[in-house]
N, C-alpha and C positions, 0 to 999 in steps of 0.2 A: 118115588116114581119119577123120571124127568119126563118133561113135558115135553111131546114131540111137535117137530116143527112142518108145519103145514107149506105147502108152495105159494100158497097169498102171502103169510109172514114173510118166508125169503124174497119174496118179489119187492113189496115193502121196504125191509130191509136194505135193499139194494138201490131203489129208489132216492131213501133219505140218504147214504152215504154219497149218491151220484149229486144231489143237491148241495150237501155240505162242501163236497169237493167245488163245487163250481163258486158257491160263496166265498171260499177262502181264498182260489185263483182271483176273482174280483175284486176281492178286499186288499190283495198283493197288489195288483195292478194299481189302485187306486192309490194307496198306500205311495207305491214306485213314483207315479204320478205327479202327485204333493211335495215330493224329496225333490224330484228333479226341476219344479218348480222354483222350491224354494232355493234350491241351489245358484239355480239362473239368475232370479232377482237379485242375491247377491252379488253375485257376478256382473249386475247393470246387463242382463240382457236377459228378457222374458218373452218368450216362446210362444203363442198361443196358438190354440189350432184354428184354422181358417175356418169360420162362420158364412156359409153361404149365404145367410138373410143378411149379413154386413159386409158384403163386399162392395168396393166403391169401383162404378162403373167411370168408364172414360167417357167423359160428354164432349162431344164434338164442339167446333168452335161455327158457332151460327150466326155470327154478326149480320150476314145477309140478312138474315129473316128479319131483325130489328128495325131493317130500314122501311119508312114511310111510305106509302105508295104514293106517286105524284110529285115526290120532295127530289131534289138533284142530288144524286149519291156525291159523295165528298172524295175529292179524287186522291187519291194513292199516296204519299210523300214519297219520294223518290231517296233510295239507300243512297246516305251521305259518303262520299269516299273519304279516308283518314286526313287529307291534309284540309279538309273543309274546315273555315274559322267561324263559328256562329257568334253573334253580337246582336245585342238590343239597341234600336234607337229610341231615343227619348220620346216623349208624344211632343215636346216644345220644339224637337227637331225635326220633327215628321212634318209638323204644321209648317214651320218655316220651307219645308222642302216643297210641298205642295203649292205654299203661296209662289214659290221661286217659278216652280215649272208652269204655272196657270196664268202668268201673267207675264209681259216680256219686258225687259230692261231697256231702258233709255239709252240710245247708243254712246252717250258720252259716258254713261254711268259704267257701261259694258267696256270700253277705252278705258277707263279707271282703273278698274279691275285688270285690265290685258298686262298693265303699265305697272303693277304692283310688284311682281316677279321676274326677272331679266336675268335669265340662265348665258353666262359665259362658258361656253364649249372651249375645251384644252386643244382640241383637232380640228381640222378645214372644215366640221361638219357646222349646220346652221341650221336653225328652224325655219323653214322657207316653203312657201306653196307652190310645187312646181308649174313652172311657165308653158305655155304653149310653146311647141320648136315653130320655129320661122320657118321650114318648108312646108310643115303642116297651115302655117298662116297664110301664106302664097299662094296653097292648092285651096285653100277655103274660100280666099278673094276670088278667085280666079271660078270656081263654080255658082258662085251665088252672085257673083257681078256687081258686088259691093266694094265701098273703099270706108272700111271701119277698123276699128285699132281690135288690139286682141280682146279685149274684156267684154266686146261687143258685137263681136263679128256672128258668133252663135249663141241664140238663147239659152240653149241645155247646159253649155259650157258656161257662160255666165254665172247662172244659179248655183253650179256646182262648184266652181270656183270660190265664191261667196261664201258655201255651206263650209268649203275646207279651211276657210281662212279662220271662222269661226271653232272649227273643230280644232286648229292648229293652236288656239290659246289656252284650249284647257289642258296642254299637258305643262306647261309651265310652273303653278305650282307642283304638280307630282313632283317634276323634279328636284323641287327644291326638298320636298319633303325625304325624295329615295336620297337624296345628297345630304341632307345636316340633321336627320333624325338620328336618335341616340339609340332608340329602343327597336328590335331588331324586325319584331312584328308591325312597326310602322313601317319600317322602309321594304319588307316584305308586301306591305300592302298596298304600297307608293308602287313597286314594280309590277303587281299584277296590274294597276290602274293603267300604267305607261303601257303595258303590254295589250291593253283593251284598246286604248287609245290609237294606237299603233295599225292596229287590227282595221278600227270605223275610220282610221287618217287615210290608208291603203285602199279602201274599198271606195271612196272617194276618187281617189286618183286612176284606180281599174275603170270606173264608170264613166269617167275623161276620155280616158283612153280610146275606148272603145265605143264612145258617141260620134269622138274624130275620125278615127279611123273608116266606118262604115261610113261616113261622107267621104274621104278621099281618098282612101285604099281599103276596099273591101278585102281582096285577099289578104293583106297583113293581118287581118283579125284574129286568126288564128295564131300568130305568132305571140298573141298576148297571153295566152296560155302556159308557156315556158319561161320561168323564172332568171333561166339564165341569159335570156336574151337581154336583159337590163341590167346594167353597171351598177352598183351602190353608188360608186362616186358622183354618177353622173345625177344626183339628186334632185339639182335643181330645174331640171327639166322634164318634161311629161316621155318622151322617147329615148332622145340621146342617140347614140350612135344607131339605133334602131331604123331610123328614118333615113 
């Protein structure tokens, strides 16, 4: 006689089938995942699921927190232009430079250094220290009621003129390098140095012009700001046709 199936047996069988179905699905997913991982590994790409416990956090740059209180802050280095050429100076050369700028040369030695390089210009240009114009000189003598030479009529003019002579001597060896160096980098360095020399040389000229005009023709001082008022060909004199 067949055994009768109770309601509890039916529920139990149903639960058993459901669990077996879940296990099969889980095994299939696990098998598929392993197969996919193996295929990716063979292709050189292994994709692993993200693990929140192993995520790499972006650490902010806290260089400022490493500063020691009371210690001076290190200045930030400016960004260098593409045209900047950095180079090292040996300790031997550094010591020589330090000595040269700390002690003065004897006038005789400075003269020998000045005479070592004598440029000969193809054009009508010459290395000259601009002279005081005669009209300005006469005006100064009247105002100061002095009988003195151009070199001694005004103390500031005399001091700056002497300084400008020293600056004038600097450019001679620079011109030699610029004209004779075989390497382009050496010629370029000499050209940059000459431009800087010219800037310093003009600063002396401009100071002398301001100093003299403030004493003789105050209303003309404003005219010094316009470079068009001066002719390059009149480099021998401080003012030329301006006065």
